[in-house]
C-alpha positions in Angstrom: 183.7 136.8 77.1 181.8 133.5 77.5 179.5 132.9 80.4 181.9 130.2 81.6 184.6 132.8 82.1 182.6 135.9 82.9 183.1 136.9 86.5 180.0 137.4 88.8 181.1 141.0 89.2 179.9 141.5 85.6 176.3 141.1 87.0 174.3 144.1 88.2 174.5 144.7 91.9 177.6 142.5 92.5 180.4 144.4 94.2 183.5 143.1 95.9 181.7 142.2 99.2 179.0 140.2 97.5 181.5 138.6 95.2 183.4 137.4 98.3 180.3 135.9 99.8 179.5 134.1 96.5 183.1 132.9 96.4 182.6 131.1 99.7 180.0 129.0 97.9 182.4 128.4 95.0 180.5 130.8 92.7 183.0 132.9 90.8 181.6 133.1 87.3 178.1 133.6 85.8 178.1 129.9 84.8 178.8 128.9 88.4 175.5 130.6 89.3 173.6 128.5 86.7 174.9 125.3 88.3 174.2 126.5 91.9 170.8 124.7 92.0 167.8 125.0 94.3 167.4 122.4 97.0 163.6 122.7 97.1 160.7 124.9 95.8 157.8 126.7 97.3 154.5 127.2 95.6 153.6 130.9 96.3 151.5 131.1 93.1 148.4 129.4 94.6 146.6 130.8 97.6 145.4 127.8 99.7 142.1 128.0 101.6 142.8 127.9 105.3 140.2 125.2 105.8 142.2 122.8 103.6 145.6 123.2 105.4 147.2 120.1 106.8 150.2 119.8 109.2 153.5 119.7 107.3 152.3 121.7 104.3 154.2 124.8 103.2 151.5 127.1 101.9 150.5 130.6 100.9 147.3 131.9 102.5 145.4 135.1 102.7 142.9 136.3 105.3 141.8 139.0 107.7 143.0 139.4 111.2 140.2 138.7 113.7 142.3 138.7 116.9 145.8 139.8 117.9 147.1 139.4 121.5 150.3 139.1 123.5 150.1 136.0 125.8 152.4 134.8 128.6 152.2 131.0 128.6 155.7 129.8 129.5 157.2 132.4 127.2 155.9 135.7 125.8 154.4 135.4 122.3 152.2 137.3 119.9 149.3 135.3 118.6 147.4 136.4 115.5 144.2 134.7 114.4 143.6 134.8 110.6 140.4 133.8 108.9 139.4 133.6 105.2 135.8 132.2 105.5 136.9 128.6 105.2 138.7 128.3 108.6 141.0 129.8 111.1 144.8 129.9 111.3 147.0 131.0 114.2 150.2 133.0 113.4 152.6 132.7 116.4 155.5 135.1 116.9 158.0 134.5 119.7 160.2 137.4 118.7 158.3 140.6 117.7 158.7 144.4 117.8 156.3 147.2 118.8 156.0 148.1 115.1 154.8 144.6 114.3 152.2 144.8 117.1 150.9 148.0 115.5 150.8 146.5 112.1 149.2 143.2 113.0 145.8 144.5 114.2 142.2 143.4 113.9 140.8 144.0 110.4 144.1 144.1 108.5 144.4 141.7 105.5 147.5 139.6 105.3 149.2 137.3 102.8 151.3 134.7 104.6 153.7 131.9 103.8 155.1 129.2 106.0 155.0 125.6 107.3 151.8 124.6 108.9 151.9 122.6 112.2 149.3 121.3 114.5 148.6 123.8 117.3 146.5 123.6 120.4 143.5 125.4 118.7 144.0 124.1 115.2 146.6 124.8 112.4 149.3 127.4 113.1 152.4 128.8 111.5 155.3 129.9 113.6 157.1 133.1 112.4 155.5 133.1 108.9 156.7 135.4 106.1 153.9 138.0 105.8 153.0 141.2 104.0 150.0 143.4 103.4 147.7 141.5 101.1 147.6 144.4 98.7 151.4 144.8 98.4 153.4 142.8 95.8 155.3 139.7 97.0 158.9 140.5 96.6 160.0 137.0 97.7 158.0 135.2 95.0 159.2 134.6 91.5 156.6 135.8 89.0 155.0 133.0 87.0 157.1 130.2 88.5 157.6 128.2 91.6 159.9 129.9 94.1 163.3 128.3 94.3 165.1 127.9 97.6 168.9 127.9 97.3 171.7 126.9 99.6 173.0 130.2 101.0 175.8 131.5 103.2 175.9 134.2 105.9 175.1 137.6 104.5 173.5 136.2 101.3 169.7 136.2 101.1 167.4 134.2 99.0 166.0 137.2 97.2 169.5 138.3 96.1 170.4 134.9 94.8 167.1 134.7 92.8 167.9 138.1 91.3 171.4 136.9 90.3 170.2 133.6 88.8 167.6 135.6 86.8 170.4 137.7 85.3 172.4 134.5 84.6 169.5 132.9 82.8 169.0 136.0 80.7 172.7 135.8 79.8 172.1 132.3 78.5 169.3 133.6 76.3 171.6 136.3 74.9 174.9 134.5 74.6 174.1 130.8 74.8 175.8 128.2 76.9 178.2 125.6 75.5 176.8 122.0 75.5 179.7 119.6 75.8 177.7 116.4 75.4 178.1 114.9 71.9 175.0 115.0 69.7 174.8 111.2 69.5 174.7 111.0 73.3 172.0 113.7 73.6 169.9 111.9 71.0 170.2 108.6 72.9 169.3 110.3 76.2 166.0 111.8 74.9 166.3 114.4 77.6 166.0 118.3 77.4 169.0 120.4 76.2 171.3 121.9 78.8 169.8 125.4 78.5 166.2 124.0 78.8 167.1 121.9 81.8 168.7 124.9 83.6 165.8 127.2 83.0 163.4 124.6 84.3 165.2 123.8 87.5 165.7 127.5 88.3 162.2 128.6 87.4 159.7 125.7 87.3 156.3 126.7 85.9 153.4 127.0 88.4 151.9 123.7 87.2 155.2 121.8 87.7 154.8 118.7 89.9 156.5 119.5 93.2 156.6 115.9 94.2 158.5 114.9 91.1 161.0 117.8 91.5 161.6 117.0 95.2 162.2 113.4 94.3 164.8 114.6 91.7 163.1 112.6 88.9 162.1 115.4 86.5 163.7 115.1 83.1 165.5 118.5 83.5 167.1 117.2 86.7 168.0 113.9 85.1 169.7 115.8 82.3 171.9 117.6 84.7 172.5 114.5 86.9 173.7 112.7 83.8 176.2 115.4 82.9 177.5 115.7 86.4 178.0 111.9 86.7 179.7 111.9 83.4 182.1 114.7 84.5 183.2 112.6 87.6 183.4 109.4 85.5 185.7 111.1 83.0 187.9 112.6 85.6 188.5 109.2 87.3 188.9 107.4 84.0 191.5 110.0 82.9 193.3 109.6 86.2 193.4 105.9 85.6 194.7 106.3 82.0 197.4 108.8 83.1 198.6 106.5 85.9 198.5 103.5 83.6 201.1 105.3 81.4 203.5 105.6 84.3 206.3 103.1 84.8 206.2 100.6 87.7 208.5 97.9 88.9 207.3 94.6 87.4 207.2 92.1 90.2 208.4 88.7 89.0 208.5 86.4 92.1 208.3 82.7 92.1 205.9 82.6 95.0 208.3 80.7 97.2 208.1 83.2 100.1 204.3 83.4 99.8 204.1 79.6 99.8 206.2 79.4 103.0 204.0 82.2 104.6 200.8 80.3 103.8 202.1 77.0 105.0 203.1 78.7 108.3 199.6 80.0 108.9 197.8 76.7 108.4 195.1 78.5 106.4 193.4 76.9 103.5 192.5 79.5 100.9 189.0 79.7 99.5 188.4 79.6 95.8 187.6 83.3 95.9 190.9 84.1 97.6 192.9 82.1 95.1 191.1 83.9 92.2 191.9 87.3 93.6 195.6 86.4 94.3 195.9 85.3 90.7 194.4 88.7 89.6 196.9 90.5 91.8 199.9 88.6 90.5 198.9 89.2 86.9 198.7 93.0 87.7 201.9 93.1 89.7 203.9 91.5 86.8 203.0 94.4 84.5 205.4 97.3 83.9 202.6 99.9 84.8 201.0 100.5 88.2 198.2 98.1 89.3 195.1 99.9 90.5 192.8 97.3 92.0 190.0 97.4 94.6 189.4 94.3 96.6 186.0 94.1 98.2 185.2 91.4 100.7 182.8 91.0 103.6 184.0 91.1 107.2 186.2 88.0 107.9 186.5 87.0 104.2 190.3 86.9 104.4 191.4 90.1 102.6 194.5 90.6 104.9 196.1 87.2 104.1 195.6 87.9 100.4 197.4 91.3 100.8 200.2 89.6 102.8 200.8 87.0 100.1 201.1 89.7 97.5 203.5 91.7 99.7 205.6 88.5 100.2 205.9 88.3 96.4 207.1 91.9 96.3 209.7 91.3 99.0 210.9 88.1 97.4 211.5 90.2 94.2 213.8 92.5 96.2 211.4 95.4 96.6 209.3 97.1 99.4 205.6 97.0 100.3 203.6 99.4 102.5 200.2 99.0 104.1 198.3 102.1 105.2 195.4 101.9 107.7 193.0 104.6 108.8 193.6 104.2 112.6 196.5 103.4 114.9 194.7 100.4 116.4 194.1 98.9 113.0 197.7 99.6 111.9 198.8 97.9 115.1 196.6 94.9 114.4 198.0 94.6 110.9 201.5 94.9 112.2 200.9 92.0 114.7 199.4 89.8 112.0 202.2 90.5 109.5 204.8 90.0 112.1 203.3 86.7 113.1 203.3 85.5 109.5 206.6 87.0 108.3 208.9 86.9 111.3 209.4 83.1 111.0 210.6 83.8 107.4 213.2 86.3 108.7 211.2 89.4 107.9 210.3 92.0 110.4 207.6 94.5 109.3 208.0 98.1 110.6 205.2 100.0 112.3 205.1 103.7 111.5 202.5 105.9 113.3 202.2 109.5 114.4 202.7 108.7 118.1 206.0 106.9 117.8 208.9 108.1 120.0 211.3 110.2 118.1 214.2 107.7 118.4 212.1 104.8 117.1 210.7 107.0 114.3 214.3 107.9 113.1 215.3 104.3 113.2 212.3 103.2 111.2 212.9 106.0 108.6 216.5 104.9 108.2 215.5 101.3 107.7 213.0 102.2 105.0 215.2 104.7 103.2 218.1 102.2 103.3 216.1 99.2 102.1 216.7 97.2 105.3 212.9 96.9 105.9 210.9 95.2 103.3 207.4 95.9 104.7 206.1 99.1 106.4 202.7 99.3 108.1 201.2 102.5 109.4 198.7 105.3 109.4 198.7 108.4 107.2 202.1 109.1 108.9 203.5 106.9 106.0 203.0 109.7 103.5 204.8 112.4 105.5 207.7 114.0 103.7 210.4 112.5 106.0 209.3 108.9 105.3 211.3 107.7 102.2 211.6 104.3 100.7 214.5 102.7 98.8 212.3 100.8 96.3 208.6 101.0 97.1 206.8 98.8 94.6 203.5 98.0 96.3 201.0 100.0 98.4 198.1 98.5 100.2 195.4 100.9 101.4 193.0 99.3 104.0 189.5 100.6 104.4 189.6 102.9 101.3 186.5 104.8 102.2 188.2 106.3 105.2 190.8 108.0 102.9 190.3 109.5 99.5 191.8 109.4 96.0 194.0 112.4 96.8 195.5 110.6 99.8 196.3 107.5 97.8 198.0 109.8 95.3 200.3 111.1 98.0 201.5 107.7 99.1 201.9 106.9 95.4 204.5 109.6 95.1 206.8 107.6 97.4 208.0 105.5 94.5 211.7 105.8 93.6 213.9 105.9 90.5 211.0 107.4 88.4 208.7 104.4 89.0 205.4 104.3 90.8 204.1 101.6 93.2 201.3 99.2 92.4 198.2 100.0 94.4 195.9 97.5 96.2 192.8 99.1 97.9 190.8 97.0 100.3 187.4 97.6 101.9 185.1 95.5 104.0 182.3 98.0 103.2 181.1 96.3 100.0 179.1 98.2 97.5 177.1 97.1 94.4 179.2 96.5 91.3 177.6 99.3 89.2 178.2 101.8 92.0 181.8 100.6 92.5 182.5 101.0 88.8 181.3 104.6 89.0 182.7 105.7 92.4 186.0 103.8 91.8 186.2 104.3 88.0 190.0 104.6 88.4 190.3 101.0 89.8 189.7 97.5 88.7 187.4 95.6 91.0 187.9 92.2 92.6 185.5 90.6 95.0 186.1 88.0 97.7 182.6 86.6 97.9 183.2 83.6 100.0 183.9 83.2 103.7 186.6 80.8 105.0 185.3 77.4 106.3 184.4 77.3 110.0 182.9 80.8 110.3 179.7 80.6 112.2 176.8 83.0 111.4 176.2 85.6 114.2 172.7 85.6 115.7 171.7 89.3 116.1 169.0 90.6 118.5 167.9 94.2 119.3 166.9 95.0 122.9 165.9 98.2 124.7 168.6 99.4 127.2 166.0 99.0 130.0 166.9 95.2 129.8 170.5 96.0 130.4 170.6 93.7 133.5 169.6 90.7 131.4 172.5 91.4 129.0 175.0 91.7 131.9 173.8 88.4 133.2 174.3 86.9 129.8 177.8 88.2 129.7 178.5 86.6 133.1 177.3 83.2 131.9 179.4 83.4 128.7 182.6 84.4 130.5 182.2 81.9 133.3 181.8 79.2 130.6 185.2 80.2 129.2 184.2 82.4 126.4 184.8 86.2 125.9 182.8 89.2 125.1 183.0 92.8 123.8 181.0 95.8 125.1 181.1 98.7 122.7 180.4 102.1 124.1 178.3 104.9 122.6 179.6 106.8 119.6 180.3 110.4 120.7 181.4 112.1 117.5 182.2 115.5 119.0 185.0 114.3 121.2 187.4 111.4 121.5 188.0 112.5 125.1 184.2 112.2 125.9 184.1 108.8 124.2 187.1 107.6 126.3 185.4 108.9 129.4 182.2 107.0 128.5 184.2 103.8 128.0 185.9 104.2 131.4 182.6 104.9 133.2 181.0 101.9 131.5 184.0 99.6 132.3 183.9 100.7 136.0 180.1 100.0 136.2 180.5 96.6 134.5 183.5 95.6 136.7 181.3 96.4 139.7 178.4 94.3 138.3 180.7 91.4 137.3 183.2 91.0 140.2 184.0 87.4 139.0 184.9 88.5 135.4 188.1 90.2 134.4 187.2 93.5 132.6 189.6 95.4 130.3 189.3 98.6 128.3 190.6 100.0 125.1 190.0 103.4 123.5 191.6 105.9 121.1 193.2 108.1 123.8 195.2 105.3 125.4 199.0 105.1 124.8 199.6 102.6 122.0 201.7 100.4 124.3 198.9 100.2 126.9 196.4 99.4 124.2 198.6 96.7 122.7 199.1 95.2 126.1 195.4 95.1 126.8 194.6 93.6 123.4 197.3 90.9 123.8 195.9 90.0 127.2 192.4 89.8 125.7 193.6 87.6 122.9 195.4 85.3 125.4 192.2 84.9 127.4 193.3 86.9 130.5 190.4 89.4 130.0 186.9 88.1 129.8 185.0 91.3 128.9 186.6 94.0 126.7 185.0 97.4 127.0 185.9 99.5 123.9 185.0 102.4 121.8 184.5 102.0 118.1 188.3 101.8 117.6 187.8 98.0 117.5 185.5 98.3 114.5 188.0 96.6 112.1 191.0 94.3 112.3 190.5 92.7 115.8 190.5 88.9 115.6 189.9 87.0 118.8 188.3 83.6 117.9 187.2 82.9 121.5 185.1 86.1 121.6 181.5 85.0 120.9 179.3 87.8 122.4 179.2 91.4 121.2 177.1 94.1 122.9 176.7 97.4 121.1 175.3 100.2 123.3 173.2 103.0 121.7 173.2 101.0 118.5 170.5 103.4 117.1 173.2 106.1 116.8 175.4 104.1 114.4 175.2 103.5 110.7 174.6 100.1 109.2 178.1 99.6 107.8 179.7 100.4 111.2 177.3 98.1 113.1 178.1 95.3 110.6 181.8 95.9 111.0 181.5 95.8 114.8 179.4 92.6 114.6 182.2 91.1 112.5 184.5 91.0 115.6 182.6 87.9 116.8 181.8 84.6 115.0 185.5 84.1 114.2 185.7 80.7 116.0 183.7 77.5 116.2 181.4 78.7 119.0 177.9 80.0 118.2 178.1 83.8 118.5 175.6 86.5 119.3 175.4 90.3 118.8 173.1 92.3 121.1 172.1 95.8 119.8 171.1 97.8 122.8 168.9 100.8 121.9 167.6 103.8 123.8 164.0 105.0 123.3 162.6 106.7 121.4 163.7 105.0 118.1 163.4 107.0 114.9 162.0 105.3 111.8 165.5 105.1 110.2 167.0 103.5 113.4 164.2 100.9 113.4 165.0 100.1 109.8 168.7 99.8 110.4 168.2 97.4 113.4 165.8 95.3 111.4 168.4 94.9 108.6 171.0 93.7 111.0 168.6 91.3 112.6 167.7 89.9 109.2 171.0 89.3 107.5 174.8 88.6 108.0 175.6 89.3 104.3 177.7 92.4 104.0 176.7 93.0 100.4 173.0 92.9 101.4 173.8 95.2 104.4 175.5 97.6 102.0 172.6 97.5 99.5 170.2 98.5 102.3 172.6 101.1 103.6 172.6 102.7 100.2 168.8 102.7 100.2 168.6 104.2 103.7 171.5 106.6 103.8 172.6 107.2 100.2 176.2 106.7 98.9 177.8 109.7 100.6 178.4 108.1 103.9 178.8 104.6 102.5 181.7 105.7 100.3 183.1 108.0 102.9 182.8 111.0 100.6 181.8 113.4 103.4 185.3 112.8 104.9 187.4 112.2 101.8 186.0 114.7 99.2 185.2 112.0 96.6 182.1 112.2 94.5 180.6 115.3 96.1 177.6 115.5 93.9 175.4 118.6 93.4 172.5 117.2 91.5 173.0 113.5 91.0 172.3 110.8 93.6 174.1 107.5 92.9 171.3 105.4 94.4 168.4 107.3 92.8 170.2 107.7 89.4 171.7 104.2 89.3 169.8 103.5 86.0 171.8 106.4 84.4 175.2 104.8 85.2 175.4 102.4 82.2 174.7 105.3 79.8 177.2 107.5 81.7 179.9 104.8 81.2 179.0 104.5 77.5 179.1 108.3 77.0 182.5 108.4 78.7 183.8 105.9 76.1 182.4 108.1 73.3 184.0 111.3 74.7 187.4 109.7 75.4 187.4 108.3 71.9 186.1 111.1 69.8 185.4 114.3 71.8 188.5 114.7 74.0 188.4 118.5 73.7 185.1 118.7 75.6 186.3 116.8 78.6 188.3 119.4 80.5 185.6 122.2 80.2 183.0 119.7 81.3 185.1 118.7 84.4 185.7 122.4 85.2 181.9 123.1 85.1 181.0 120.3 87.6 184.1 119.6 89.6 186.0 122.9 89.6 189.3 124.2 88.5 191.3 122.6 91.3 191.0 118.9 90.5 190.2 117.2 93.7 191.2 113.8 92.4 194.8 114.6 92.2 196.9 113.7 89.1 194.9 114.6 86.0 
């Protein structure tokens, strides 16, 4: 039986209980163990003189105990002073037993390992690993740096090291299939798969820890390349499979879209016209369109989507738009209704909180074909929602969903045909990254803002200057303009976030008796939220206090001031989205980022980026640098591109080679693709239809 298929229970010491714990980590086979890689390493091979220790070091030391005492300074602790002739080190234990006290006595020689910190009387290690200096180190790996693995409850590092040692021995005995074509390996100039795995699991004592921790060692690069290739192939195969499916060709004359555009009074930018032409070319094809449209906040993606939907309805078919939140779905429904109602079309809003009667009526209208356009949240892909002839699906803010969720809405096609897909995002990402993360999609970019948009001046201020900001709001509102006040992000609870907004609104209303203050948050009934938003749009509310539900989709041209409280707790992409709610009219607009001390280094960098640019693509580039692609692409929520070794930002230079290797494998080595995907992505394909 090959390593790829040999169960972990074939290894010495693995019974049903341990196999179950390993299974929680996705380790079911011996090969899975090989690809369960260390997150960091410890050098236990070199004993470091105590005199050369510095705070932050993780080091192995040896010395004699000169003093051991229990002290009561705030809390009971055992302090042990260790010396080796070069200096002194304090070992601090907050939790200790009588047996430890008897063991840690003056004159005993200890070998210790731990992280050094600055103590009151010099360097100290809190709760170090320790042993009698004359006893063997059972935690260390002989002749190698000690790997530290991700673990789960009931699974210790020592056990994992023993199991990976057995798995590496199995590679020596039986070999491990290398699925990369020989021509690709030659071009890479990197170690073989077996060599790379041995190195990352057991780096030699002279390995450069800094290079390993940076993920830049050739062995890590070899594995990162293979992992990126597995994801690239999966998405490319998904794209190829979908492209073979039948779709409804949309052959509309553009009459309805022309009337819609004339009614809005908009003048399309050259970028919008270019993207509409790309959409119309795709929609006319007999296989499903798969296109991502990137555009900065306010670049006019929604009108582009609406014009394409108008073509679909004119051709006698249906279109659906899916948004990640109810508020955004409501905003889209209002816009589409404003644009389409004069043409005799009434878009349907479908959300999870609809009254039962309204929901049944909406479902009947969609199933019977009476409604040409549906707009909603994930409620759209529930089983009871059926369409007569769904030909076009628009997914807004793609990074909030995932490939598998798009696939579910795709299944709503009828008569054996699948809908065209347009994916929109205002979180732009660099082209190379887009081609990797969204390899199943063609990419269009709206890289031009409509005329009349004013740049937003952004300032960052400590919340100790809150009174100045409130005075500024009063001045703006009394001058006839409007403002937003965004409340802190409280991830743990929508209820707490709503309470924070209500408390803030009450405080601001008391401080601004001459300004009408309104509030919106995610726990309000949709009707109440719509009423407040309509009043704000009409100018009946001067200051709107909101949670981050207003992040996207809200368009009030008269709003020229945005205050974001606790801005240091939010990511760059979200701050940029929120800032995009102002600067939509002709008035000069401002965004105030209120921060609460102390600021972390990362928070300082984020705020500096926002102050320095309004360009969403530049914000996205810096966001990638600061946070990495996981959050930017929404992968932590959606399950897309969950990488074990590779890092899309760090390994960006590998991506052109990855794409070229994918071409080679799809053309000439198709048999190697499925086992490569199983190795890195798993048996249950998270991308859906492949």
